[in-house]
BAVOVO-18874 format. One record per residue (C-alpha): x, y, z; residue in one letter. Coordinates in steps of 0.5 Angstrom, whole numbers, plus 500, padded with zeros to 3 digits. Layout:
- east, north, up, residu
- X, Y, Z, a
...
//
This chain:
- east, north, up, residu
- 381, 589, 344, m
- 384, 582, 341, s
- 380, 576, 340, y
- 385, 571, 339, l
- 389, 574, 346, s
- 382, 574, 349, d
- 381, 567, 347, y
- 388, 564, 349, v
- 388, 568, 356, e
- 381, 564, 358, r
- 384, 558, 356, m
- 390, 559, 360, r
- 386, 561, 366, s
- 383, 554, 366, e
- 389, 551, 367, g
- 391, 549, 359, k
- 397, 553, 358, k
- 400, 548, 353, d
- 394, 548, 349, f
- 393, 555, 349, a
- 400, 556, 347, d
- 400, 551, 341, s
- 393, 555, 339, i
- 396, 562, 339, e
- 402, 559, 335, k
- 398, 556, 330, t
- 393, 562, 329, a
- 399, 567, 329, k
- 403, 563, 324, e
- 397, 562, 319, m
- 395, 570, 320, g
- 402, 572, 318, e
- 403, 567, 312, k
- 396, 567, 309, e
- 391, 571, 312, l
- 395, 578, 312, s
- 396, 577, 304, k
- 389, 576, 303, f
- 386, 580, 297, d
- 379, 581, 298, y
- 378, 579, 291, a
- 379, 572, 290, s
- 376, 565, 293, h
- 382, 562, 296, q
- 382, 554, 298, m
- 387, 552, 304, g
- 388, 546, 309, l
- 390, 546, 316, l
- 391, 539, 318, f
- 393, 535, 325, g
- 393, 529, 328, n
- 387, 524, 329, i
- 384, 527, 336, q
- 389, 532, 337, s
- 385, 538, 338, g
- 383, 541, 331, k
- 377, 545, 333, t
- 381, 549, 339, g
- 386, 550, 334, h
- 381, 553, 328, v
- 377, 557, 334, f
- 384, 560, 335, g
- 385, 561, 327, v
- 378, 564, 327, i
- 379, 569, 332, c
- 386, 571, 329, e
- 382, 572, 322, a
- 377, 577, 326, v
- 383, 581, 328, d
- 385, 582, 321, m
- 378, 584, 319, g
- 374, 578, 317, f
- 367, 578, 320, p
- 363, 572, 317, f
- 364, 565, 319, f
- 361, 559, 317, l
- 363, 552, 320, f
- 361, 546, 317, l
- 361, 539, 321, t
- 359, 532, 318, t
- 352, 530, 317, d
- 351, 528, 324, n
- 346, 532, 328, t
- 349, 530, 335, t
- 356, 533, 332, l
- 353, 539, 329, q
- 350, 540, 336, e
- 356, 539, 340, q
- 360, 544, 336, t
- 355, 549, 336, y
- 355, 548, 344, d
- 362, 549, 344, r
- 363, 555, 340, a
- 358, 558, 344, k
- 362, 556, 350, k
- 369, 558, 348, e
- 367, 564, 343, l
- 364, 568, 348, t
- 365, 575, 344, d
- 362, 572, 338, f
- 354, 571, 335, v
- 354, 564, 335, v
- 348, 561, 330, c
- 346, 554, 329, d
- 343, 552, 322, e
- 336, 554, 324, n
- 337, 561, 327, e
- 337, 566, 320, e
- 334, 572, 324, q
- 340, 571, 329, k
- 345, 571, 324, f
- 341, 578, 320, r
- 341, 581, 327, n
- 348, 580, 329, h
- 350, 587, 330, g
- 357, 589, 331, d
- 360, 583, 333, k
- 363, 577, 329, p
- 358, 572, 327, v
- 359, 564, 326, i
- 354, 559, 323, v
- 355, 552, 325, v
- 351, 547, 320, v
- 351, 540, 318, k
- 354, 538, 311, k
- 347, 536, 309, n
- 344, 538, 302, h
- 338, 541, 305, r
- 341, 545, 310, v
- 347, 547, 305, l
- 342, 549, 300, k
- 338, 553, 305, a
- 344, 557, 307, w
- 346, 558, 300, a
- 339, 562, 299, n
- 340, 566, 305, r
- 347, 568, 303, f
- 344, 570, 296, k
- 338, 574, 299, n
- 342, 578, 304, t
- 347, 584, 302, n
- 351, 583, 308, m
- 356, 579, 304, l
- 357, 585, 299, l
- 364, 587, 300, g
- 366, 582, 306, n
- 369, 576, 305, p
- 366, 570, 308, l
- 371, 565, 312, f
- 369, 558, 311, i
- 371, 552, 316, i
- 370, 545, 313, d
- 371, 540, 319, d
- 373, 533, 316, e
- 373, 536, 309, a
- 375, 530, 306, d
- 369, 526, 308, a
- 363, 529, 304, a
- 365, 535, 301, s
- 369, 533, 295, l
- 365, 531, 288, n
- 364, 524, 288, t
- 361, 524, 281, k
- 368, 527, 278, v
- 369, 521, 274, n
- 362, 522, 271, q
- 362, 529, 269, g
- 357, 531, 274, e
- 357, 534, 281, v
- 355, 531, 287, s
- 349, 535, 291, s
- 354, 537, 297, i
- 359, 539, 293, n
- 355, 543, 289, k
- 351, 547, 294, y
- 358, 548, 298, l
- 360, 551, 291, q
- 354, 556, 291, e
- 355, 558, 298, i
- 363, 560, 296, i
- 360, 564, 290, d
- 355, 568, 294, t
- 361, 572, 297, a
- 365, 577, 293, q
- 371, 573, 296, s
- 372, 568, 301, s
- 377, 563, 305, i
- 375, 556, 305, y
- 379, 552, 310, l
- 379, 545, 310, q
- 381, 541, 316, m
- 382, 534, 317, t
- 387, 529, 320, g
- 387, 525, 314, t
- 388, 530, 308, p
- 390, 525, 302, q
- 384, 526, 298, s
- 385, 533, 299, l
- 392, 533, 297, l
- 390, 529, 291, l
- 385, 534, 288, q
- 387, 537, 281, s
- 388, 545, 281, i
- 383, 545, 276, d
- 377, 542, 280, s
- 378, 548, 285, g
- 378, 544, 291, w
- 386, 543, 292, h
- 389, 547, 297, p
- 393, 552, 295, l
- 396, 553, 302, f
- 398, 547, 307, v
- 399, 548, 314, d
- 400, 543, 320, y
- 399, 544, 327, f
- 403, 540, 332, e
- 400, 536, 338, p
- 401, 537, 345, g
- 406, 534, 349, e
- 401, 529, 352, k
- 398, 527, 346, y
- 399, 519, 344, l
- 398, 518, 336, g
- 401, 514, 330, g
- 409, 515, 333, n
- 407, 512, 339, f
- 403, 506, 337, f
- 407, 505, 330, f
- 414, 507, 331, p
- 418, 506, 325, k
- 424, 501, 328, d
- 420, 497, 333, s
- 414, 494, 336, i
- 412, 497, 342, p
- 411, 492, 348, s
- 403, 493, 349, f
- 402, 490, 342, v
- 398, 484, 343, r
- 399, 480, 336, f
- 392, 475, 335, i
- 394, 472, 328, d
- 393, 465, 331, k
- 388, 465, 336, e
- 380, 464, 336, d
- 375, 470, 337, s
- 373, 467, 344, k
- 380, 466, 346, a
- 382, 473, 344, i
- 375, 476, 347, a
- 377, 473, 354, h
- 384, 476, 354, k
- 381, 483, 352, v
- 376, 482, 358, v
- 382, 481, 363, v
- 386, 486, 360, r
- 381, 491, 361, h
- 378, 489, 367, l
- 385, 490, 370, v
- 386, 497, 367, v
- 379, 499, 369, t
- 380, 497, 376, a
- 387, 502, 376, q
- 383, 507, 373, l
- 377, 507, 378, f
- 382, 506, 384, l
- 385, 513, 382, t
- 379, 517, 382, g
- 377, 516, 374, h
- 369, 515, 373, k
- 370, 512, 366, v
- 374, 506, 363, s
- 373, 504, 355, n
- 375, 498, 351, c
- 374, 499, 344, l
- 373, 493, 339, i
- 373, 494, 331, h
- 373, 488, 328, k
- 368, 489, 322, s
- 363, 493, 318, r
- 357, 488, 319, l
- 352, 489, 324, q
- 352, 481, 325, a
- 359, 481, 327, d
- 358, 486, 332, h
- 352, 482, 335, n
- 357, 476, 335, k
- 363, 480, 338, t
- 358, 483, 343, g
- 356, 476, 345, d
- 363, 473, 345, d
- 365, 479, 350, i
- 359, 478, 355, r
- 360, 470, 355, k
- 368, 472, 357, a
- 365, 476, 362, i
- 360, 471, 365, n
- 365, 466, 365, e
- 370, 470, 369, l
- 364, 472, 374, s
- 362, 464, 375, y
- 370, 462, 376, n
- 372, 468, 380, h
- 374, 463, 386, d
- 379, 460, 381, d
- 386, 460, 383, p
- 389, 460, 376, a
- 384, 465, 374, l
- 387, 470, 380, k
- 394, 468, 377, e
- 392, 470, 370, e
- 390, 477, 373, f
- 396, 478, 377, r
- 400, 476, 370, q
- 396, 482, 367, e
- 397, 486, 373, y
- 405, 486, 372, d
- 405, 489, 366, t
- 401, 495, 368, l
- 406, 501, 369, a
- 402, 507, 370, p
- 405, 514, 369, e
- 399, 519, 371, d
- 397, 515, 377, s
- 401, 511, 383, p
- 400, 504, 381, k
- 395, 500, 386, q
- 396, 494, 390, s
- 394, 487, 386, f
- 390, 486, 392, d
- 386, 492, 391, d
- 386, 491, 384, i
- 383, 484, 384, y
- 378, 486, 389, q
- 375, 492, 385, c
- 375, 487, 379, i
- 371, 482, 383, q
- 366, 488, 385, d
- 365, 490, 378, i
- 363, 483, 376, l
- 359, 482, 382, r
- 355, 488, 381, k
- 355, 487, 374, m
- 358, 494, 374, d
- 360, 494, 366, y
- 356, 495, 359, s
- 357, 492, 353, v
- 355, 497, 348, v
- 354, 496, 340, i
- 355, 502, 336, l
- 352, 501, 329, n
- 346, 504, 325, g
- 341, 498, 328, a
- 343, 500, 335, s
- 339, 504, 340, a
- 346, 505, 344, d
- 349, 512, 344, g
- 354, 516, 347, s
- 351, 517, 354, e
- 352, 509, 354, e
- 360, 510, 355, y
- 361, 517, 358, m
- 362, 513, 365, t
- 363, 506, 368, g
- 367, 500, 365, c
- 365, 499, 358, n
- 366, 495, 352, f
- 364, 498, 346, v
- 363, 494, 339, v
- 362, 497, 332, g
- 364, 499, 325, g
- 363, 505, 321, t
- 360, 509, 327, n
- 367, 508, 331, l
- 370, 513, 326, g
- 370, 520, 325, r
- 368, 525, 330, g
- 367, 520, 335, v
- 371, 520, 342, t
- 372, 515, 347, f
- 374, 518, 354, g
- 380, 514, 358, q
- 380, 509, 352, l
- 386, 504, 353, h
- 384, 497, 351, t
- 383, 497, 343, f
- 382, 491, 339, y
- 382, 492, 332, y
- 381, 486, 327, a
- 377, 490, 321, r
- 380, 487, 314, t
- 378, 490, 307, s
- 380, 487, 300, k
- 381, 494, 298, h
- 384, 498, 304, p
- 384, 506, 304, q
- 389, 509, 308, a
- 385, 515, 310, d
- 379, 511, 312, t
- 383, 506, 316, m
- 387, 512, 320, w
- 380, 515, 322, q
- 379, 508, 326, h
- 384, 510, 330, n
- 380, 512, 336, r
- 385, 510, 341, m
- 389, 516, 339, f
- 388, 522, 344, g
- 390, 526, 350, y
- 387, 522, 356, d
- 391, 516, 355, r
- 396, 513, 360, d
- 402, 510, 356, k
- 403, 505, 361, g
- 396, 502, 361, l
- 395, 502, 353, v
- 394, 495, 350, s
- 393, 494, 342, l
- 390, 487, 340, f
- 391, 486, 332, i
- 394, 482, 327, t
- 401, 483, 324, h
- 398, 484, 317, q
- 394, 490, 320, l
- 399, 493, 324, y
- 404, 493, 318, n
- 399, 497, 314, l
- 398, 502, 320, f
- 405, 503, 320, a
- 406, 504, 313, e
- 400, 509, 313, i
- 404, 513, 319, n
- 410, 513, 315, e
- 407, 516, 310, t
- 403, 521, 314, n
- 410, 523, 317, n
- 413, 524, 310, a
- 407, 529, 309, i
- 408, 533, 315, v
- 415, 534, 313, e
- 413, 536, 306, q
- 408, 541, 309, a
- 413, 544, 314, r
- 418, 545, 309, k
- 413, 548, 304, g
- 415, 542, 299, d
- 410, 540, 293, k
- 407, 534, 297, i
- 407, 527, 294, t
- 404, 521, 297, i
- 406, 513, 297, s
- 403, 507, 299, y
- 405, 499, 298, p
- 401, 496, 293, d
- 394, 494, 295, g
- 393, 500, 300, l
- 390, 506, 297, n
- 390, 513, 299, p
- 383, 514, 299, t
- 376, 512, 296, r
- 377, 512, 288, e
- 370, 516, 287, n
- 373, 523, 289, v
- 379, 523, 285, l
- 379, 525, 277, d
- 382, 519, 274, k
- 384, 523, 268, s
- 389, 527, 272, l
- 391, 522, 277, l
- 398, 519, 275, n
- 399, 512, 279, i
- 406, 510, 279, l
- 407, 503, 280, q
- 413, 501, 285, g
- 419, 498, 281, n
- 417, 501, 275, s
- 422, 505, 270, n
- 421, 512, 268, h
- 425, 516, 263, f
- 424, 523, 259, p
- 423, 522, 251, t
- 426, 529, 249, n
- 431, 531, 255, p
- 435, 537, 255, h
- 441, 538, 259, n
- 442, 544, 262, n
- 449, 544, 263, t
- 452, 538, 259, f
- 459, 539, 262, d
- 456, 540, 269, d
- 453, 533, 269, i
- 459, 530, 266, s
- 464, 533, 272, q
- 459, 530, 277, m
- 459, 523, 275, v
- 467, 523, 272, a
- 469, 518, 278, q
- 464, 513, 275, f
- 468, 509, 270, n
- 461, 507, 266, g
- 463, 499, 267, t
- 461, 498, 275, e
- 455, 496, 278, e
- 450, 501, 281, p
- 453, 505, 287, q
- 450, 507, 293, e
- 450, 515, 293, v
- 446, 520, 297, p
- 439, 521, 295, l
- 441, 529, 295, k
- 446, 527, 290, f
- 441, 524, 285, i
- 436, 530, 286, i
- 442, 535, 284, k
- 443, 531, 278, l
- 436, 531, 276, l
- 436, 539, 277, d
- 441, 539, 271, k
- 435, 536, 266, f
- 429, 539, 263, e
- 423, 536, 259, d
- 417, 539, 258, d
- 413, 533, 257, d
- 417, 529, 263, f
- 415, 532, 270, n
- 422, 532, 273, f
- 419, 537, 279, e
- 414, 531, 281, g
- 420, 526, 281, y
- 424, 530, 285, k
- 419, 531, 290, g
- 418, 524, 290, i
- 425, 523, 292, i
- 425, 529, 297, k
- 419, 525, 300, s
- 423, 519, 302, e
- 428, 524, 305, l
- 423, 527, 309, n
- 422, 520, 312, k
- 430, 519, 313, t
- 435, 525, 312, p
- 441, 521, 310, l
- 437, 516, 305, a
- 441, 513, 300, t
- 439, 511, 293, g
- 443, 507, 287, m
- 447, 511, 281, l
- 449, 507, 275, m
- 453, 511, 269, v
- 454, 508, 262, r
- 457, 512, 256, r
- 457, 511, 249, n
- 450, 509, 248, r
- 447, 508, 241, n
- 440, 509, 243, i
- 435, 511, 237, t
- 431, 517, 239, y
- 423, 515, 241, g
- 425, 508, 244, s
- 420, 505, 248, r
- 425, 503, 253, a
- 432, 506, 255, l
- 435, 500, 259, l
- 439, 494, 256, s
- 437, 488, 258, e
- 443, 487, 263, n
- 442, 494, 266, d
- 435, 492, 267, w
- 437, 486, 271, i
- 443, 490, 275, a
- 438, 495, 277, t
- 432, 491, 279, n
- 437, 488, 284, k
- 435, 494, 289, f
- 428, 493, 290, k
- 427, 498, 296, d
- 432, 503, 293, k
- 431, 509, 288, f
- 436, 507, 282, v
- 438, 513, 277, l
- 441, 510, 271, t
- 445, 516, 267, l
- 446, 514, 259, y
- 451, 518, 255, l
- 447, 517, 248, v
- 451, 519, 242, n
- 446, 524, 240, g
- 451, 526, 235, d
- 450, 520, 230, n
- 445, 522, 225, p
- 442, 515, 224, d
- 440, 516, 231, l
- 435, 522, 230, n
- 436, 526, 236, w
- 433, 533, 235, p
- 439, 537, 238, e
- 444, 533, 234, g
- 449, 532, 240, k
- 452, 528, 245, k
- 447, 528, 251, l
- 446, 525, 258, w
- 439, 521, 259, v
- 436, 519, 266, p
- 432, 513, 267, n
- 429, 513, 274, i
- 427, 506, 277, k
- 422, 507, 283, l
- 423, 503, 289, p
- 418, 496, 289, a
- 416, 497, 296, t
- 411, 503, 294, n
- 406, 506, 289, n
- 407, 513, 288, i
- 400, 518, 287, y
- 401, 524, 283, m
- 396, 529, 280, i
- 398, 531, 273, n
//
């Protein structure tokens, strides 16, 4: 019997062949690369990441089945501290993992009496719940000699130590560590679509993933590369910089009604529009009022020929791929029916609202909210998205989690995104960095993260500031005591540079090969090469600039390496890595160089466009 085979075959029998194939591939790869090498004596931290709303739960269920096939009997599945989400995950596990004993957070006796079946416990990351299960694991002999497999869904959300810079431990992190310590050995699998804060944990913290695996989304998935492609702006993006909120609300309502009519006329039961403008509840209520007023005006003026023409113009932009495009007359009649029967809902989702998920499961819905529109919340047939939330200190992982329009049940030809230029550009920057992280994970490289100034990778309170190194864009970095592995090789590689020319464009791969020739115990050459490699992962043919200078009389220990003229010359290339090589007269005793011989000293100037985040 193979638990993984049974799981994927059940999925294939339900007509989900592509998804089943993807899950099987992810599970078998992790089994071969990681699980098969487990030593049953240590505690290992790993990361499985994918895209927002790309099927992480299905993939990790596949990994769980593969782990059972390799001898893991006990599983703990952690969800965010949300009762509805915990119950949904528990119900899904019971439905899909039919060969398991599935326990919720209150079923201790069921856990103890699981028999000869593998057992999985689904709990919230709530300090009371975690404390209770830490005690239950301590008070049973079931884990003696057995590894515990922990799956942490949205591992970057609440699990990390939020008091790391105060020398203390936050309660959730404390009890998670206690649970790990109850087992003789364990695998702790972090799972998220936004791994920035996890990748920036220090090794010493115990929460940095020692292995990183990425799973590909399915063919029908629409995500960052669809909404924020690198070299173009899609036609479905509607920029709203110069319009007031009432005018935007009117356009959003018109668009969503046209899309809704197309969906309803082709058999769909739900059509959602999501509006995310602010974290403030007062703003949610005002935006909800703007939407209601726009709908009321459309209802009151339904016979206006100009209004009908506006609907026609919107209709002309539809290009559905998943269903036949309906006639304008049918679309317009359906819109009139929706307005006349008031067959729509304006749903407010925030801490003060009584509205819940049942409000947007069917029908035509305009969903307005803020923080509650983030992690774990899914919206079926979401094709109209209005995003205008700003922050003085935007965080890449938080912003990315707001992208609820990502998913599988989206029709490319019905999507629209209402957004400002500034926010669109921020999302595009995040997507580019995400792609670089994925490429580094695929290649097994050490992962580095870069963002433009003003965009932080994650919240500061989970990063150890004593170890976090933020390298500012346009800054210069050089080793104080470089060692040339092969002085002659470096000299030969740059022999064609006469030493007087301005910086010359060269492949970044050539710059990396040059840096391979250097060592310095106090200078992180590997880290800087990793930064450059991350740029290559974005563009394989990326170039940088190289400038060579010979016969330099630089005193050992100088605080700056470049001369004023060379600093000006390199500073002209704001968007490039610039490597300057100085051939220093280290054989001059007056300059105090320790090795007492000529040597090459490199200076690396980072692009001004991004700051680089590294853990020392």
